C-alpha positions as CSV (number, residue, x, y, z in Angstrom):
1,M,150.6,-32.1,49.2
2,A,147.8,-34.3,47.6
3,T,146.7,-35.3,51.0
4,L,146.0,-31.7,51.9
5,F,143.9,-31.3,48.9
6,T,142.3,-34.5,48.8
7,R,141.3,-33.4,52.3
8,W,139.8,-30.3,51.0
9,R,137.7,-31.7,48.4
10,R,136.3,-34.3,50.8
11,G,135.1,-32.1,52.9
12,H,133.9,-29.9,50.1
13,D,132.1,-32.5,48.0
14,A,130.3,-36.0,48.2
15,P,132.9,-38.5,50.3
16,V,135.1,-40.5,47.8
17,A,136.9,-43.6,48.3
18,E,140.1,-42.8,46.6
19,G,140.3,-39.2,46.0
20,P,138.8,-37.3,43.0
21,S,139.8,-38.5,39.4
22,P,141.6,-36.3,37.1
23,A,138.5,-35.5,35.3
24,D,136.5,-34.1,39.0
25,I,139.3,-31.8,39.2
26,A,139.7,-30.3,35.9
27,D,135.8,-29.6,36.1
28,R,136.5,-27.6,39.1
29,R,137.6,-24.4,36.6
30,P,136.4,-23.0,33.0
31,A,138.2,-25.6,30.8
32,F,138.9,-22.3,28.2
33,L,141.7,-21.0,31.0
34,D,143.8,-24.0,29.0
35,T,143.9,-22.2,25.9
36,L,143.3,-18.5,27.1
37,W,146.9,-17.5,26.1
38,L,147.4,-18.7,22.8
39,D,146.7,-16.3,19.7
40,D,143.2,-17.0,18.3
41,E,144.2,-17.3,14.5
42,T,141.5,-18.4,13.4
43,S,139.0,-15.6,14.1
44,P,137.0,-14.3,10.9
45,R,138.5,-11.0,9.7
46,D,136.3,-8.3,8.6
47,S,137.1,-7.1,4.9
48,E,136.5,-3.3,6.3
49,L,138.3,-1.7,8.8
50,P,136.3,-1.0,12.1
51,R,134.5,2.4,12.6
52,F,133.8,4.7,15.4
53,S,130.1,4.1,15.8
54,A,129.9,7.6,17.6
55,L,131.3,10.8,17.4
56,A,134.2,12.6,19.8
57,S,131.5,15.1,20.9
58,D,129.4,11.7,22.1
59,D,127.0,12.1,19.5
60,V,125.7,9.3,17.3
61,D,127.2,9.1,13.5
62,L,123.9,9.2,11.5
63,D,125.9,8.2,8.7
64,G,126.7,4.8,10.2
65,D,125.0,1.7,9.3
66,E,122.8,1.2,12.5
67,P,122.5,4.8,14.6
68,A,119.8,2.9,16.8
69,L,122.0,0.3,17.9
70,S,125.0,3.0,18.1
71,R,122.8,5.2,20.9
72,S,121.9,1.6,22.7
73,R,125.7,1.1,23.2
74,L,126.5,5.1,24.3
75,A,123.3,4.4,26.5
76,L,124.8,1.1,28.1
77,R,128.5,2.7,28.4
78,D,127.0,5.6,30.4
79,A,124.6,3.7,32.8
80,L,126.9,0.6,33.8
81,G,130.4,2.2,32.6
82,A,132.7,0.4,34.9
83,S,135.9,2.3,34.3
84,Q,135.5,5.1,36.6
85,P,133.1,5.5,40.4
86,V,130.0,6.6,39.9
87,I,129.9,10.1,40.7
88,S,126.2,11.3,39.9
89,R,123.1,9.9,41.8
90,D,121.1,9.3,38.7
91,R,123.6,6.3,38.1
92,F,123.8,5.1,41.9
93,A,121.9,2.5,42.9
94,G,122.2,-0.7,44.9
95,R,123.5,1.0,47.9
96,H,120.6,3.3,49.3
97,D,121.2,1.7,52.6
98,A,124.6,2.4,52.8
99,L,123.7,6.2,51.5
100,T,120.9,6.7,54.6
101,Q,123.2,5.3,57.4
102,L,126.1,7.7,56.6
103,I,124.0,10.7,55.9
104,A,122.6,9.8,59.5
105,A,126.1,9.4,60.7
106,I,126.9,12.6,59.7
107,E,123.5,14.8,60.3
108,E,122.2,13.5,63.5
109,Q,125.3,11.2,65.7
110,R,127.7,14.3,64.2
111,L,130.2,11.7,64.4
112,H,133.3,11.1,62.0
113,V,132.8,8.1,59.6
114,V,135.2,5.2,58.3
115,I,133.9,3.0,55.8
116,Y,135.8,0.0,55.1
117,G,135.6,-3.1,52.6
118,E,137.3,-4.9,50.2
119,R,138.3,-3.2,46.7
120,G,135.5,-2.6,44.0
121,I,132.9,-2.3,46.6
122,G,131.4,0.6,46.1
123,K,133.4,3.1,48.7
124,T,134.8,5.7,46.3
125,S,131.5,5.9,44.4
126,L,129.4,6.1,47.9
127,V,131.3,9.0,49.1
128,H,131.3,10.7,45.8
129,V,127.3,10.6,45.4
130,F,127.4,11.4,49.5
131,A,129.2,14.8,48.7
132,D,126.7,15.7,45.8
133,T,123.7,15.2,48.4
134,A,125.6,17.1,51.3
135,R,126.5,19.9,49.2
136,E,122.7,20.0,48.3
137,A,122.0,21.0,52.2
138,R,124.7,23.8,52.1
139,Y,127.8,21.4,53.3
140,L,131.3,22.7,52.4
141,V,132.5,19.2,51.1
142,L,136.1,18.6,50.1
143,Y,137.4,15.4,48.9
144,G,141.1,14.4,48.9
145,S,142.5,10.7,48.0
146,C,145.5,9.6,49.6
147,G,149.1,8.4,48.5
148,T,151.7,6.1,50.1
149,D,153.9,9.5,50.3
150,G,151.2,11.6,52.1
151,R,151.8,13.7,54.6
152,F,149.4,15.1,57.6
153,D,150.4,19.0,57.4
154,E,150.5,18.8,53.3
155,I,146.7,17.6,53.0
156,F,145.1,19.3,55.9
157,R,146.9,22.7,54.4
158,A,145.3,21.8,51.2
159,F,141.9,21.2,52.7
160,A,142.2,24.7,54.4
161,A,143.1,26.3,51.7
162,K,139.5,25.8,50.1
163,I,137.5,27.1,53.0
164,P,136.8,30.9,52.7
165,M,137.6,32.9,55.5
166,L,133.9,34.1,55.9
167,Y,133.5,30.8,57.4
168,H,136.2,31.8,60.5
169,R,134.9,33.0,64.0
170,S,137.0,36.0,63.9
171,V,136.1,37.5,60.6
172,L,133.4,39.6,59.5
173,P,131.7,39.9,56.3
174,T,133.2,43.1,55.4
175,T,136.8,42.5,56.8
176,T,139.7,42.9,54.3
177,A,140.4,38.9,54.6
178,V,136.7,38.5,53.0
179,E,137.1,41.0,49.9
180,Q,140.8,39.6,49.5
181,A,139.2,36.1,49.2
182,L,141.3,34.7,51.6
183,H,140.7,30.9,52.9
184,F,141.8,29.4,56.0
185,D,145.4,28.3,54.9
186,S,146.3,31.7,55.7
187,M,145.9,31.4,59.3
188,L,148.2,28.1,59.5
189,P,152.2,28.2,60.0
190,P,154.2,28.6,57.1
191,G,156.3,25.6,58.1
192,P,155.3,21.6,59.2
193,F,152.1,21.4,61.5
194,G,150.5,18.9,63.6
195,P,146.9,17.7,64.6
196,R,146.7,20.3,67.3
197,E,146.9,23.3,65.3
198,A,144.2,21.4,62.3
199,S,142.0,21.5,65.1
200,D,142.7,24.7,66.6
201,L,141.9,26.6,63.1
202,F,138.7,23.9,62.2
203,A,137.4,24.7,65.7
204,D,136.4,28.6,64.5
205,V,134.3,27.2,61.5
206,V,131.0,29.0,62.1
207,G,127.8,29.5,59.4
208,T,128.4,26.2,58.2
209,R,129.4,22.5,58.1
210,V,132.6,21.0,56.4
211,I,133.3,17.6,56.1
212,L,136.7,16.2,55.0
213,I,136.8,13.0,52.9
214,L,140.1,10.9,52.9
215,D,139.5,8.4,50.3
216,E,141.9,5.3,49.9
217,Y,143.3,6.3,53.6
218,D,144.6,2.6,53.4
219,R,147.3,3.4,51.1
220,I,148.9,5.7,53.8
221,A,151.6,3.7,55.3
222,D,152.9,6.4,57.8
223,A,152.2,5.2,61.5
224,N,152.6,8.9,62.7
225,F,150.1,10.0,60.3
226,R,147.9,7.9,61.1
227,R,148.1,8.8,64.9
228,D,147.9,12.6,64.1
229,V,144.6,11.8,62.0
230,A,143.2,10.0,65.1
231,E,144.4,12.9,67.4
232,L,142.0,15.4,65.1
233,I,139.6,13.7,65.4
234,K,139.3,13.8,68.9
235,N,140.6,17.4,69.4
236,L,137.4,18.2,66.9
237,S,134.9,15.8,68.9
238,D,136.0,17.2,72.3
239,R,135.5,20.7,70.8
240,A,132.3,20.0,69.3
241,A,133.8,21.6,65.8
242,R,131.5,21.8,62.7
243,V,134.3,19.7,61.0
244,Q,133.6,16.2,60.1
245,L,136.2,13.2,58.7
246,I,135.2,10.4,56.4
247,L,138.0,8.0,56.0
248,T,137.4,5.4,53.2
249,G,140.1,2.5,52.8
250,V,140.4,-1.4,52.1
251,A,139.9,-3.2,55.2
252,S,138.3,-5.9,56.7
253,N,137.8,-4.4,60.0
254,L,137.7,-1.0,61.7
255,D,140.8,-1.6,63.6
256,E,142.4,-2.4,60.5
257,L,141.8,0.6,58.9
258,I,142.4,3.5,61.9
259,G,144.7,1.0,64.4
260,F,144.1,0.2,67.9
261,A,143.0,4.2,68.8
262,P,140.1,3.6,72.3
263,S,140.4,7.4,72.6
264,I,138.1,7.8,69.4
265,R,136.2,5.0,69.2
266,R,133.1,6.6,70.7
267,N,134.0,9.9,68.3
268,I,133.6,7.7,65.4
269,V,131.5,4.9,63.6
270,G,132.5,2.5,61.4
271,L,130.4,1.8,57.9
272,P,131.1,-1.9,56.3
273,M,130.5,-2.0,53.0
274,R,129.1,-5.8,52.5
275,P,128.9,-7.6,48.9
276,L,125.4,-6.8,47.2
277,K,122.5,-8.7,47.6
278,V,121.0,-10.4,44.1
279,D,118.1,-7.7,44.1
280,E,120.9,-5.1,44.6
281,V,122.5,-6.1,41.5
282,G,119.0,-5.9,39.8
283,E,118.7,-2.5,41.0
284,I,122.2,-1.6,38.6
285,L,121.3,-3.6,36.0
286,R,117.8,-2.2,36.1
287,L,119.7,1.3,34.7
288,G,121.5,-0.1,32.0
289,E,117.5,-1.8,31.0
290,A,116.0,1.3,30.8
291,A,118.9,3.4,28.8
292,A,119.1,0.8,26.3
293,G,115.7,-0.7,26.0
294,L,116.9,-4.1,27.0
295,R,116.0,-6.8,29.7
296,F,118.2,-8.7,31.8
297,T,116.4,-12.1,32.6
298,D,116.1,-13.1,36.5
299,D,118.9,-16.1,35.8
300,A,121.1,-13.8,34.0
301,V,120.6,-11.3,36.9
302,A,121.4,-14.6,39.5
303,M,124.8,-15.8,37.4
304,I,126.0,-11.9,37.2
305,A,125.6,-11.3,41.0
306,T,127.2,-15.0,41.7
307,V,130.2,-14.5,39.4
308,A,130.9,-10.8,40.8
309,S,130.4,-12.1,44.3
310,G,128.6,-8.7,45.2
311,S,131.2,-6.3,43.8
312,P,129.2,-3.2,42.1
313,Y,132.2,-2.9,39.9
314,L,132.4,-6.5,38.9
315,V,128.1,-5.7,38.1
316,R,128.7,-3.1,36.2
317,L,131.9,-4.4,34.0
318,L,129.4,-7.9,33.6
319,G,126.6,-6.4,33.3
320,H,127.6,-4.1,30.1
321,R,129.5,-6.6,28.7
322,A,126.7,-8.9,28.9
323,A,123.9,-6.5,27.5
324,M,126.5,-5.6,24.3
325,V,127.2,-9.4,23.7
326,A,123.2,-9.4,23.2
327,L,123.1,-6.0,21.1
328,D,125.7,-7.5,18.5
329,A,123.7,-10.2,18.5
330,R,120.4,-8.3,17.8
331,R,118.9,-9.5,20.9
332,T,117.2,-7.3,23.2
333,R,117.0,-9.6,26.3
334,V,120.1,-11.0,28.2
335,D,120.3,-14.0,29.2
336,P,123.1,-16.5,30.8
337,A,124.7,-17.7,27.7
338,H,125.5,-13.6,27.3
339,V,126.7,-13.6,30.5
340,T,128.9,-16.6,29.9
341,A,130.6,-14.8,26.9
342,A,130.8,-11.6,28.7
343,V,132.6,-13.7,31.3
344,E,135.3,-15.2,29.1
345,R,135.9,-11.8,27.5
346,V,136.6,-10.4,30.9
347,L,139.1,-12.8,31.5
348,T,140.4,-13.0,28.7
349,E,141.5,-9.6,28.6
350,W,142.5,-10.1,31.9
351,N,145.0,-13.0,31.7
352,A,146.5,-11.1,28.6
353,T,147.7,-8.6,30.8
354,L,149.8,-11.4,32.5
355,P,153.3,-12.5,31.9
356,R,153.4,-15.4,29.1
357,R,155.1,-17.5,31.8
358,V,152.3,-17.1,34.6
359,Q,149.8,-17.5,31.7
360,A,151.2,-21.1,31.1
361,L,151.1,-21.6,34.8
362,L,147.8,-20.6,35.6
363,S,146.9,-23.1,32.3
364,G,148.9,-26.1,33.1
365,D,148.6,-29.5,35.4
366,E,149.9,-28.2,38.4
367,A,147.8,-25.2,38.9
368,R,144.7,-27.8,38.1
369,E,145.9,-29.9,40.8
370,Q,146.5,-26.8,43.0
371,W,143.3,-25.4,42.2
372,A,141.7,-25.1,45.8
373,L,144.8,-23.6,47.2
374,L,145.4,-20.5,44.3
375,V,141.4,-19.6,44.6
376,A,142.0,-20.0,48.7
377,A,144.9,-17.5,48.7
378,A,143.0,-15.2,46.0
379,E,140.3,-15.2,49.2
380,A,142.1,-14.3,51.5
381,G,143.9,-11.5,49.8
382,T,141.5,-9.4,49.3
383,Y,142.1,-7.2,52.0
384,S,144.9,-5.6,53.1
385,D,146.4,-4.8,49.8
386,G,146.5,-8.4,48.9
387,W,148.4,-9.6,51.5
388,F,147.5,-12.6,53.3
389,V,149.4,-15.3,56.1
390,A,148.8,-19.2,56.0
391,A,146.1,-19.1,58.7
392,D,143.9,-16.6,56.2
393,V,144.0,-19.2,53.3
394,A,143.0,-22.0,55.9
395,A,140.3,-20.5,56.8
396,E,139.3,-20.4,53.1
397,L,139.7,-24.0,52.6
398,P,137.2,-26.3,54.4
399,G,138.4,-29.3,55.8
400,G,140.8,-28.2,58.5
401,A,143.9,-27.7,56.3
402,P,147.4,-27.1,58.5
403,P,148.8,-23.3,58.1
404,A,152.2,-25.2,58.3
405,A,151.6,-27.1,55.1
406,I,150.2,-24.8,53.4
407,E,152.6,-22.2,54.1
408,A,154.9,-24.7,52.7
409,E,152.9,-24.8,49.1
410,L,153.2,-20.9,49.4
411,R,156.8,-20.9,49.7
412,R,157.6,-23.1,47.0
413,L,154.8,-20.8,44.8
414,A,157.0,-17.9,45.7
415,G,160.3,-19.7,44.8
416,P,161.0,-21.3,41.2
417,H,157.3,-20.1,40.1
418,N,157.6,-16.7,41.5
419,L,153.9,-16.5,41.3
420,I,153.9,-15.4,44.8
421,E,156.0,-12.8,46.7
422,T,156.6,-13.3,50.3
423,D,157.4,-10.6,53.1
424,E,159.6,-11.8,56.0
425,R,159.7,-8.7,58.1
426,L,156.9,-9.4,60.6
427,D,156.6,-12.3,63.4
428,E,154.7,-14.3,61.0
429,P,155.3,-14.2,57.4
430,R,152.8,-12.9,54.6
431,F,152.1,-13.5,51.2
432,R,151.0,-12.0,48.1
433,Y,150.2,-12.7,44.4
434,R,152.9,-11.0,42.8
435,F,150.6,-9.6,40.2
436,P,147.2,-8.4,41.3
437,G,145.3,-9.2,38.2
438,V,146.0,-13.0,38.9
439,A,143.7,-12.9,42.0
440,S,140.9,-11.5,40.5
441,L,141.5,-14.1,37.4
442,L,141.1,-17.0,39.5
443,L,138.3,-15.5,41.4
444,M,136.1,-15.1,38.2
445,S,136.9,-18.4,36.9
446,A,136.2,-20.5,40.6
447,S,132.7,-18.5,40.2
448,L,132.0,-19.4,36.5
449,A,133.4,-23.2,37.1
450,R,131.0,-23.3,40.3
451,L,128.1,-22.3,38.0
452,R,129.1,-24.6,35.1
453,R,129.1,-27.5,37.8
């Protein structure tokens, strides 16, 4: 064990004669993790109970102590709120290139599009803003979110139920079907159906163009469902139908999301969602600046970009929290100290959602020794619903650590510690953190530790 991680550290830092000292190891993770799970009994208590600063109508309570501060808080929530995807263009920033590519694929190339990337990278926000833009151009855009038990006929019947019969090739504006406000689902068989029936129906769309968005496509576990979608894409393309599909999902590459389907490769385009660059992070934070009258310093922007690892979700979360810290201190300039406080608050909240035994384990000496492995495993599990294999972890560990040694350590963590779960059903065993919040906490903690170092 010690040899494995000594090798990694020597490859990552300057060579040392006998491995790193305990102090050097401790510096690799934020020290406040040691006491995160402890209740803060020393925090001062206000003499008066807290109150809402705004009314349920989202209007500022003018009877409050500081209505101007309350307005800034509300403006920040609307501009940088991270609890929901971005659905309006006035809050969309940092993904203009991706939106341009998506529009070009649909409008100029008439292709079907697969948008993929890690969680929190902005896939759902992109398709919502794209849908708003496409509707302006008179496209009929229909959105559906996939679930693990989704069925092909159920999902596409729901889509068909939203397409008016006015757009069917066989229907005239004066026919009974239009007068009765019927939709395409009225022409489907009453029971289950497959891609052939769906493509026959959608091939008769006229007078408009239809875009069907299947969000969170990676959640579909049924291989038959994915095969049927691939066949539908091929059929629609072969018939030059005025219906295009957009699939989004968590994946590191195109094949991981749609499988090996060479017959449709010429009919689709993959759009990978890459981490945001620093200037793109600045675009998002400027939304908060304009809304609340604040200014993020360049160092604060760079720090948020580093800790968020290019995730739009984390950029908004940390930007919002850092700005709130600055407002609490009656400051209009957000600097790295405010960002550090925001990161620690977020980590504290994430840590509180974990079982106490996991909190104690992550703050103990053993976790400090295994810090490199724990963080590398979190990196490796960014895709594929959190699952990873030992070779994935080895790729994240500089120094050429052997996968066999890594697999042995992962199995040990899956044993008495119960920190990691295993899946032995495939040829190569897979691992995953039992609690998803562990990986997020580890990755952000590691980023903060690197900045402090």
